[in-house]
N, C-alpha and C positions, 0 to 999 in steps of 0.2 A: 297251416299255421306256421309262422316263422317269428319266433320271439328273440332271435339273435340280432344284435345291432350290427350294422354294416362295418363298424370299426373292429368288433370281435371276429366277425366272419372273415374279414381281410387278414387279420392277425393269424387266425387258424390256418387259412389257406397258405400264408407265407411260411408258417412253421411246417406244415405238411410238405409243401413243395421243396423245402430245404433238405428234406430226407432223400436218401437215394431211391432209385426205382425199386430196388430189392426190398428196402425197408417199407416202402409204400405198399408193395405187393404183399408183404408179410402182414402188415396191418389189415389190409383188406381181407386176406384169408382168415385171420383171427376173428375179425368182425363177422364174417360169414359163419365160421364155426360157432361162435356165440349165438348167432341168430338161429342156427339149427338146434342148439341145445334148448333155447327158449321155446321154439316151436314144438319140439318133442315133449318138453315138460307140459305144455298146454294140451297136447294131444293125450298124454297119459292122464292128465287131470280130467279132461272131458270125456274120454272114452277108454276107461281102464279095461284091461282084460283082453285086448287084441293081441294076436301073435306079432312077432317082430316084423314079419313080411308086411302085414297090414299097416303097422306103424310107418314102415318105409314108404308104402303107397300113399298113405295120408300125408306124410311129410312132403313127398314130391308134389302132391296136389296143392298143399298149403303154400309151398314156395313157388311153384311154377304152373299151377293149374290154369291160370288165365292165359298162358302162353300157348297152350294147345287147343285145337278144336275139339269138339265132343268126340268125334270118331277116333282121333289120335289119342286122346286121353284114355278112352276105353281100351285101345290096343296096348298102350304103355302099361296101364294098370294091370291088365290081364297078364302081360309078360312078367311083370314084377311079382305078381301073385303066384305064378307057376315056376318061378326060378328057384 
């Protein structure tokens, strides 16, 4: 779904590109941090009572789970759980 008009999309792009590379990087990092907070809040609401390691495993899978194959996911999760 895209409910943003082309005019507004163009304006937003112009405003973002007017910022320095450092400012754009900081914006991206802040947005990613916010996404992690939201994802963790969802995990805590859905699956309360897990230890912090398991929350990290579940956060990783929520954010990047589709990027790994099944065997790699299993290895990464096992390593996080044992760390």
